[in-house]
C-alpha positions in Angstrom: 42.0 126.9 53.7 44.6 125.1 51.6 45.8 123.3 54.8 42.3 122.2 55.5 41.8 120.9 52.0 45.1 118.9 52.3 44.0 117.5 55.6 40.6 116.4 54.2 42.3 114.9 51.2 44.6 112.9 53.5 41.6 111.8 55.5 39.8 110.7 52.3 42.9 108.9 51.1 43.3 107.1 54.4 39.5 106.3 54.4 39.8 105.1 50.8 42.8 102.9 51.8 41.0 101.5 54.8 37.8 100.8 52.8 39.9 99.1 50.1 41.6 96.9 52.7 38.2 95.9 54.2 36.8 95.3 50.8 39.9 93.1 50.1 39.2 91.1 53.2 41.9 92.6 55.4 40.2 93.6 58.7 43.4 94.0 60.7 44.4 97.5 60.0 41.4 99.9 60.0 42.5 103.1 61.8 40.5 104.2 64.8 38.1 107.1 65.0 40.7 109.5 66.4 42.5 109.6 63.1 39.6 111.4 61.4 37.7 114.6 61.8 34.3 114.5 63.5 32.2 114.3 60.3 34.1 111.2 59.3 33.8 109.3 62.6 30.3 107.9 62.0 31.5 106.5 58.7 34.7 105.1 60.3 32.6 103.6 63.2 30.4 101.9 60.6 33.5 100.7 58.7 34.9 99.3 61.9 31.6 97.6 62.6 31.7 96.1 59.1 35.3 95.0 59.7 34.4 93.4 63.0 31.4 91.7 61.4 33.5 90.4 58.6 36.1 89.1 61.2 33.3 87.5 63.2 32.0 85.8 60.0 35.5 84.7 59.0 36.2 83.3 62.5 32.9 81.5 62.6 33.2 80.3 59.1 36.7 78.8 59.7 35.6 77.3 63.1 32.5 75.9 61.6 34.5 74.6 58.6 36.8 72.8 61.0 33.8 71.3 62.8 32.1 70.3 59.6 35.3 68.8 58.3 35.7 66.9 61.5 32.1 65.6 61.2 32.8 64.7 57.6 35.9 62.8 58.6 33.9 60.9 61.3 31.1 60.2 58.8 33.7 59.2 56.2 35.3 56.8 58.7 31.9 55.3 59.6 31.0 55.0 55.9 34.4 53.3 55.4 33.7 50.8 58.2 30.2 50.3 56.8 31.5 49.7 53.3 34.0 47.2 54.7 31.2 45.5 56.6 29.2 45.2 53.4 32.3 43.8 51.6 32.9 41.4 54.4 29.2 40.3 54.2 29.6 39.8 50.5 32.5 37.5 51.2 30.5 35.8 53.9 27.8 35.2 51.3 30.3 33.7 49.0 31.6 31.5 51.8 28.0 30.7 52.7 27.4 29.6 49.1 30.4 27.4 49.4 29.1 26.2 52.8 25.7 25.4 51.3 27.4 23.4 48.6 29.5 21.6 51.2 26.3 21.1 53.3 24.5 19.6 50.3 27.5 17.3 49.6 27.6 16.3 53.3 23.9 15.6 53.2 24.3 13.4 50.2 27.3 11.6 51.9 25.2 11.3 55.0 22.4 9.6 53.0 25.0 7.3 51.4 26.5 6.5 54.8 23.0 5.7 56.1 22.5 3.4 53.1 25.9 1.8 53.5 25.3 1.2 57.2 21.9 -0.3 56.5 23.4 -2.5 53.8 26.1 -3.5 56.2 23.6 -4.4 58.8 21.6 -6.5 56.3 24.8 -8.3 55.4 25.6 -8.9 59.0 22.1 -10.2 59.7 22.6 -12.6 56.8 25.9 -13.7 58.2 24.4 -14.2 61.6 21.7 -16.3 60.0 24.3 -18.4 58.1 26.3 -18.8 61.2 23.2 -19.9 63.1 22.6 -22.5 60.5 26.3 -23.6 60.6 26.0 -23.8 64.4 22.9 -26.0 64.1 24.6 -28.2 61.5 27.6 -28.4 63.8 25.3 -29.5 66.7 23.8 -32.1 64.4 27.2 -33.4 63.3 28.4 -33.5 66.9 25.4 -35.7 67.7 26.0 -38.0 64.8 29.7 -38.3 65.7 28.8 -39.0 69.3 26.4 -41.7 68.1 29.0 -43.1 65.7 31.5 -43.2 68.5 29.0 -45.2 70.6 28.3 -47.6 67.7 32.0 -48.1 67.1 32.3 -48.8 70.8 29.6 -51.5 70.6 31.2 -53.0 67.5 34.5 -53.1 69.3 32.9 -55.0 72.1 31.5 -57.5 69.7 34.8 -57.9 68.0 36.4 -58.5 71.4 33.9 -61.3 72.0 34.5 -62.7 68.5 38.2 -62.6 69.2 37.8 -64.5 72.4 35.6 -67.1 70.5 38.3 -67.3 67.8 41.0 -67.9 70.4 38.9 -70.7 72.1 38.2 -72.2 68.6 41.9 -72.2 67.8 42.5 -74.0 71.1 39.8 -76.5 70.4 41.3 -77.1 66.9 44.7 -77.7 68.5 43.2 -80.2 70.9 41.3 -81.9 68.1 44.5 -82.2 66.0 46.3 -83.8 69.0 43.5 -86.3 69.5 43.4 -87.1 65.8 47.1 -87.9 65.8 46.6 -90.2 68.8 43.8 -92.0 67.0 46.0 -92.7 64.1 44.3 -94.1 61.0 40.9 -93.6 62.5 41.5 -90.0 63.3 42.4 -88.7 59.8 39.0 -87.3 59.0 38.8 -85.6 62.4 42.3 -84.2 61.7 41.0 -82.6 58.5 38.1 -81.0 60.4 40.5 -79.8 63.0 42.7 -78.1 60.4 39.7 -76.4 58.8 38.5 -75.2 62.1 42.0 -73.8 62.8 42.0 -72.0 59.4 38.6 -70.5 60.2 39.9 -69.4 63.6 43.0 -67.9 62.1 40.9 -66.2 59.4 38.5 -64.9 62.0 41.2 -63.6 64.2 42.9 -61.8 61.3 39.5 -60.3 60.3 38.9 -59.2 63.9 42.3 -57.6 64.1 41.9 -55.8 60.8 38.4 -54.7 61.7 39.7 -53.5 65.1 42.4 -51.4 63.3 39.7 -49.9 61.0 37.4 -49.2 64.0 40.3 -47.5 65.9 41.1 -45.4 62.8 37.4 -44.5 62.5 37.2 -43.6 66.1 40.3 -41.5 65.9 39.0 -39.6 62.9 35.6 -39.3 64.5 37.2 -37.8 67.6 39.2 -35.4 65.3 36.0 -34.3 63.6 34.4 -33.9 67.0 37.3 -31.7 68.1 37.0 -29.7 64.9 33.3 -29.3 65.4 33.8 -28.2 69.0 36.4 -25.7 67.9 34.1 -24.5 65.1 31.3 -24.0 67.6 33.6 -22.0 69.8 34.7 -19.9 66.8 31.1 -19.5 65.7 30.2 -18.3 69.2 33.1 -15.8 69.1 32.1 -14.7 65.7 28.5 -14.3 66.8 29.6 -12.2 69.7 31.7 -10.0 67.4 28.8 -9.7 65.0 26.5 -8.6 67.8 29.1 -6.1 69.0 29.6 -4.8 65.4 25.9 -4.6 64.9 25.5 -2.5 68.1 28.3 -0.3 66.8 26.6 0.1 63.5 23.4 1.0 65.3 25.2 3.7 67.1 26.9 4.9 63.9 23.5 4.9 62.2 22.0 7.0 64.9 25.0 9.4 64.9 24.9 9.7 61.1 21.1 10.4 61.3 21.8 13.0 64.1 24.6 14.6 62.0 22.3 14.6 58.9 19.5 16.3 60.9 21.9 18.8 62.4 23.4 19.6 59.1 20.0 20.1 57.5 18.9 22.3 60.4 22.1 24.3 60.3 21.7 24.8 56.6 18.2 26.1 57.1 19.4 28.4 59.9 22.3 29.7 57.8 20.0 30.3 54.9 17.4 32.2 57.1 20.2 34.2 58.7 21.7 35.1 55.3 18.3 36.2 54.0 17.8 38.4 57.0 21.3 39.9 56.9 21.0 40.3 53.1 17.9 42.4 53.6 19.6 44.5 56.2 22.7 44.9 54.0 20.5 45.9 51.2 19.0 48.6 53.4 22.4 49.5 54.6 23.7 49.9 51.0 20.8 52.3 50.3 21.6 54.2 53.5 25.2 54.3 52.6 24.3 55.9 49.3 22.3 58.6 51.1 25.0 59.1 53.7 27.6 59.3 51.0 25.6 62.0 49.3 25.4 63.9 52.7 29.1 63.3 53.2 29.9 64.9 49.8 27.6 67.8 50.8 29.4 68.2 54.1 32.8 68.1 52.4 31.7 70.8 49.9 30.2 72.8 52.7 33.4 72.6 54.8 35.5 73.6 51.8 33.2 76.5 51.0 33.2 77.7 54.6 37.0 77.4 54.8 37.4 79.4 51.5 35.0 82.0 52.8 36.9 82.3 56.1 40.3 82.5 54.4 39.2 85.4 52.2 39.2 87.6 55.4 42.5 88.2 57.0 41.9 87.8 60.8 45.5 88.0 62.1 48.3 90.4 61.7 50.3 87.3 60.5 48.2 87.1 57.4 46.9 84.0 55.6 50.3 82.4 55.5 50.5 82.4 59.2 54.2 81.4 59.4 55.9 84.6 58.3 54.8 86.9 61.1 55.7 84.5 64.0 59.4 85.1 64.0 61.4 82.8 66.2 58.6 81.9 68.5 57.2 79.2 66.3 60.7 77.8 65.9 61.2 77.7 69.6 57.9 76.0 70.2 58.8 73.5 67.5 62.1 72.8 69.1 60.3 72.3 72.4 57.9 69.7 70.8 60.8 67.9 69.2 62.7 67.6 72.5 59.5 66.2 74.1 59.0 63.7 71.3 62.5 62.4 71.7 62.1 61.5 75.4 62.7 57.7 75.9 59.6 57.3 78.0 57.6 59.3 75.4 58.8 57.2 72.5 57.3 54.1 74.2 53.8 55.5 73.4 52.5 54.6 76.9 49.3 56.5 77.5 50.1 57.3 81.2 53.5 58.7 80.3 52.0 60.9 77.6 49.3 62.1 79.9 51.9 63.1 82.5 54.2 64.9 80.1 51.6 66.6 77.9 49.5 67.8 80.9 52.7 69.4 82.4 53.6 70.9 79.0 50.2 72.5 78.6 50.3 74.0 82.1 53.8 75.5 81.8 53.6 76.8 78.2 50.7 79.3 78.2 50.9 79.9 74.5 49.6 76.4 73.9 45.9 75.8 74.0 45.9 72.1 73.2 48.4 69.2 73.1 47.9 65.7 71.7 49.7 62.6 70.5 48.7 59.9 68.0 49.8 56.4 67.1 50.9 55.4 63.6 47.3 54.3 62.8 45.9 57.8 63.6 44.2 57.0 66.9 44.9 59.3 69.8 47.2 58.3 72.7 46.3 61.4 74.7 44.7 64.8 74.1 44.0 67.8 76.3 41.4 69.0 75.8 39.8 65.8 74.7 40.0 65.4 70.9 36.8 65.8 68.9 38.1 63.2 66.5 38.4 59.4 66.8 41.2 59.3 64.2 43.5 61.9 62.8 44.6 60.1 59.6 42.8 62.6 57.4 44.4 65.7 59.0 47.3 67.3 57.2 49.3 67.8 60.5 49.2 64.1 61.1 50.0 63.1 57.5 53.0 65.5 57.3 54.4 64.4 60.6 54.0 60.8 59.8 55.9 61.5 56.6 58.8 62.7 58.8 58.2 66.5 58.4 58.1 69.1 61.1 54.8 70.9 60.2 53.5 74.4 60.9 50.0 75.1 59.6 48.5 78.3 58.3 46.6 80.5 60.7 43.0 79.3 61.2 40.2 79.7 63.8 40.2 77.0 66.4 36.9 75.0 66.6 37.5 74.7 70.4 38.3 78.4 71.4 36.8 80.1 68.3 40.0 82.2 68.2 42.9 82.3 65.7 45.5 79.7 66.2 47.9 77.5 64.3 49.0 73.9 64.6 52.5 72.5 65.1 53.3 68.8 64.7 56.5 66.7 64.8 57.1 63.0 64.3 57.8 60.6 67.3 60.7 58.4 66.2 61.9 55.1 67.5 65.5 54.2 68.2 65.8 53.0 64.6 64.6 56.4 63.3 61.3 55.1 62.1 58.2 57.2 62.7 56.1 55.6 65.4 53.6 58.4 66.0 52.9 62.1 66.1 53.1 64.9 68.7 51.0 68.0 68.0 50.0 71.2 69.6 47.7 74.2 68.9 49.2 77.6 69.5 46.9 80.4 70.6 47.7 83.6 68.6 45.9 86.1 70.9 48.9 86.0 73.3 51.5 85.8 70.5 50.3 88.8 68.6 51.1 91.0 71.5 54.7 89.8 71.8 57.7 91.1 70.1 59.0 88.3 67.9 62.5 89.5 68.5 62.2 89.3 72.3 64.9 86.9 73.1 64.0 86.8 76.8 60.9 84.7 76.0 62.2 81.2 76.3 59.8 78.8 78.1 61.5 76.0 80.0 60.0 72.5 80.2 
């Protein structure tokens, strides 16, 4: 009887211990039904059912927390891009305001240019009219000079006749003087007349010569003037041609300026309409961003809550710390990742090389359920299975490895397999020692839990 009481007391103590463990969230050590008498087995069966239910809740909570956190990260990234787009648009609006000011100034300058071109054309038209008048005057002067030259020619002819008459008169005077000398006393009066006729002839000859010199000078000057007038007419014609060409150029400039003015005005209207439309869309986007941000905060809180709920239940013999119970296996897997990360072809971050190496690694090392590599900006180079994230910058394993650490996570439930696992990550370093990327792997614990951590024979080769 005493032995039976002791046995029942031990059963109660064991049952109390198991119940306390389950109540504390440890569902990994509930003894089986065979440890208890028959009347306790229903209670133990229900306790195991509660333990399994708590484990299932914990696993689902942690897996869902990971999925919600991933979704939150994706939404956060989208929100970040959207906020950047809004900021970029605000800068565009500022630039558009500056552009509108420049457009207005350009419009004013265009109007001024149009006015300047019109004024220039008016001035050129006045110049053309003045040159037309000068050309007409030149034509008239040329006609007068031509007539003057003809008159001088006629006067010169008359002077030639007068000169000839003067020469004959001088000859007659000489003959008269000779005859008067022969006549002696009776020829004295005739001699006086002969002398006077000679004086008149000499005076006439001198006057003719002087007049001839003047006429030749007049003709020479007239011909100079005629040459100058001709040259002036040629210059006027050349100037007129240049004015016509310049006027045609001004017409083209005027049309181009008008076209630019119209284009600027139309572009200004289009930009203004575009900005109004985009501004309306950005306003709506800002409102949507506020709503999405509120949802994002809710997702983050939900993920945190789910993660906290999941961690309250110990789902692995390794405990919540995850690292302590793994023995040397995690270290060996870590060394394996480090050796892969140091391969020259792997350091180059070429996607095809990563695909080849990591696919082989996943096939040969059965304890790994996922392998992946990332660049320094968080984007994935390769992932098998395909990553559920676009960017890993928000994940602790990426942050720690990028900081140069070899990282081992706590035990958590994989969102892919819905089973306990942990994550290892190592930095990928260049020849200069700088961190160029991250190599990571998820370790499945359902195979590791059954291994003896001191089993030195387990040493995967890759």
